[in-house]
N, C-alpha and C positions, 0 to 999 in steps of 0.2 A: 037411715042412719044408724039405727040399731044394729043392722046387720054388720056393718063395718067395725063397730066396737068390739062385737064377739069374734070377728075374724081377727082383729089386733090381738085380742086376748088369747086365743088359740095359738097364734104365732108365738106370743111371748112364752106360753106354756111349753111350746114345742122347741124354742130355743134353749130353754132351761133344761128340758129333758135331753137335749142333745150335748149340752155342757155336761150333764151328770154321765151320760153314757160314754161320750168321747173321753173324759177326763181331761185335766189341765198338764201342761208340761211339768216336769219334775223341777223341784225347787233349784233355782240358780240357772235354769236353762234358758238360753236366748232362743227366740223363735223368729224366724224370717218371714215377712210376709210381702206380697207386691204392693206397689204403690196403689193399685187399684182396688185391691180386697183386703179384708181383715181376717187373720187366722183365728179360729174359734178359741185356741188355747191362749190367746193375748188378752180375753176380756176378763175383767176383773168384776167380781160380784159385790155389790154394796151390802149395808146392813139390812135393807129392805128386800133383799134378794133379786135386784134389777141389775143387769149386765151394764157396766160403763167401760168405755174404751180406755186405755191408759193415755196419759197426756206425754207430750214431747219431753225428753231429758233435758233439763236445763244444766248449765255448766256446773253449778253448785251442787248437784246430785252426782256428778262424775269424777273420777280420778283417772290418771293417764300414766303410762310407762311405754317404754320401748322394748319389745320383746328382742329375742336373740337375732344379732345381726349375722347375715349369710354373706360374706364377701367372696368374690371370685371374679378373676380376669378383669380387675378395675371397676367393678359393680358391686354395690351392697344392695342387699334386700333385707327388710325388717318389717315386722308388724308393729304398728302403732296402736295400743290397746286401750280402750275407753272401758271402765268399769262402772257400773251403777252402784254408788255407795250409799244410796237412799234407801228408805224402808218401803217404797213404792215402786210398782212395776211403771216403766216408761219406755219410750222408743226413740231411736235415732234414724235419720234417714240422709243419705247424701256424702258429701265430701266434707273433711276437716279443712281449715285454714291453717297454714303454718308460717312462722317467721323465725329464722335463726338469729341467734346474738353471739357475739364473741365473748371473751373472757372479761372484758371492760364493761359489758352490758350494752355495747353499740350493735344496732341491729345490722345484720349482714344482708347483702342482696339475696332474696330468696324467690325464685321462680317457681310456684306450684304448678305443675302441668297434670291434670286430670286424664287419667286413662279413659278410653271409650269403653267402660263397662257400665252397664245398666244399674243404678241404684236400686236397692230394695230396703223395706223398712224393716229394721231389726228391733224386735221387743227385747227389752232387758228387765228380768226379774231383779230383785235386789242381789248383789254380788255377782250379776252375770256380766259378761263381758262382750264387746264388738271389737274388730280390729280393722284398721285400714292398712294395706301393704304399701310401703314406701319403697322407693327406689331411687338411688344416686350414683353417679360416675365419681370416683375418687382420682382420675387421671385427667391431666390438662388436655382441653380440647382447643382445636384452632389455634388462635394466637394468644392463649391464655399462657402466663408465664408461672403463676402460682394459684393455688385455690385456698382461699383463708379458712380457718379451722373455727368450727363454732365450739360453744360451750353450753349453750342453753337452746331449748326450742320452745316456742309460744304456739299452743295449739288452740284453735278457736273451733269448737264443736259446730256442726252444721245448724244453721240458723240461730247462731248465738252471737253476743258481742263480747261477753265477758270470756276470759282465756283461762288456760292452764299451762303451767311451765313444768319443764323436766329437763334433767342434764342431757346433754345431746353433743357428744364429742365427735364431729365429723367433718371431712373434707368434701363438701359438695361443690364440684367442678362443674363445667358448662355454665358458668356465670350464676351459680347458685341453684340449680335446677333440681327439684325433687319431684318425681312422678308419684302419684298418689292414686290409689284405687278407692271406691266409695267403701263405706263401712259395710262389714259382713259379720255374720254370727261368729262367736268364738273367740278365743285368745290368740289364736294362730291359724295360718292357712292350712 
């Protein structure tokens, strides 16, 4: 039994030495890691010197805005940016939920279609951002006669119930379809 305790202590010392040698990412830097593993730069060090993993970003720790829209040939692409506004490092993983509202506050039909891109865990230091690329069509399709214009967008961060809202003036045709990619590091693609 004593042999296992020593091995554990050696592993902890080795992990701390690795942290010291490798260094942590620069302040405000987002770090991507796969769902299967952890990135050494994402570990936070407690007051006792022990490494502890950051927790999932809660809605209250995030702000949202829409980046520059890139329209062309009836299609629009834009990054939806989530920023960590807390003083703690946290992570996001997966897809956001979306609901469009008109100028009267009524919900518009919103069909969120997830693109088949593998999600990755994105570690956000304070003030760092992650983005999800959105795509919608602004030209009527099929039997559509008109596409309603939205005024606001409700954003539900991954694995959350609480939401954020931002201004969002868009004509999402194809029955309110918005294609979304999983969150990725940075404020823009």
